[in-house]
N, C-alpha and C positions, 0 to 999 in steps of 0.2 A: 357242577365244572367248578367253579366257583370253592366249597364243601371238601373237591381235590387237592386241590392248593394251601387250605387252612390244613387239613385235617393226614393230608399224606404226601404233605412234599415240608410243611415249615411246622410238620409233630417234629418230626424227623429229624426239619432242625437245630429247637430247638435244646435239645438230650445234654448235646457234646459244646454248646454253648452252653450252659450248666452249669457242664464240667471243666469247658474251658477255664469259670470266671474263680475255680473256685480256688484257695491258696490250695492246696493238697493235694487237686488232678489230679486220685489216684488213679483211676474212674475211665480218661479219659480216653485211652484209648477206647477199651471200653464202650465206652459211646457212642464211638467216630464209627469204631467197627459195628455198631446196631444200625445206626444214622448212613453208611456206607449199601448196608443190605435193603434198608427196608429204601429209602432214596434210591435204587440200581432197580427195585421191583414199580417202583410209581415213574422213573425214565419210561420204563417200557414201555408200559400203558397207559402213558401218555401218549413217547410217538406212533402210537400205534393210534391214536384217538387224533392225536391234530395230525390223521389225515388225506390230505388235500381236502385241505381246506385254513385261511390265512387267520384265526385269531380263534378259540381255546372253542367260546359253542356254533363256530361257522364262521362267514364271511364276514362278522360285524364287531365294532370292540364295543366290547359286553364287563356289564364289575366281573365274568369271570376274570376276564383279563387284565382286573384291575387289582382281584389274586394276587395272580401268577405273576411281575411284571414284581415284589419284592418277595416270594415266594422262590423265585428265578434264580435270581439275583445273590442270595444269602445262601441258598440252596450250592448252588453251581463255589462255591466261594467254602462250602463244607465240604463235599464231594462236588470234581467239576462230570461236568454230562461230558460223558465222554466220545467219539467218531462213532461209537454205538450210533449213538440217537440224531442224526444226523434236523430230524425234522425238527428232535423236541431245539439246538441247539440255534436252529434257521430260528428258532418263534422267538426261543429270549433275546434275537441279536432286533427283529424288530417288536419287541418293546424295549430295549433297551435305544433306536433310536427314535417313539415315544414322542413329539416334542414337551410333553406335563412331565414324562418320565424319565432326560432325559439333564430336564435339569431341576430335577428331583438328587438324578445319583448326581450333578455336579456341587450342588451343593450340600451336599452332607460330605461330598470330600473332606474336607479340614476330621469328618469325629470317626473314616477308620479307621484310626487307632483304638478305636473302643471297642471292636470287634474282634474277636480276641481270633478268630477261625480267619478274619482275609486274608485276603489276595488285593490288598495297594495295586497292586502295578498291574491290575486288571481293569479293564471297563473304568 
């Protein structure tokens, strides 16, 4: 599961972010469209996979959840996890509620403007 978050969620996020950082940004919309498609596919797969689970690999918090936290945090900013994925949305909320991750999110708050596709008013 940690590979799923790294390879199919975070990788989809990276291209539009890279394009947004370019001065010309000409491919930004194309990159965002590709990311939305890839993320919707990953979101749908994860929605089913999370059925009956508290955490990514089952009932225990594991390394997979450590990979999921930043991946889903930024993925939701690039392409919001919609209401069609309630398990995934709830899972992301559980991750955000973990004290260690909540602390990391809070301490990084001053740096949010450096993320070009951010949603600084959320989370």
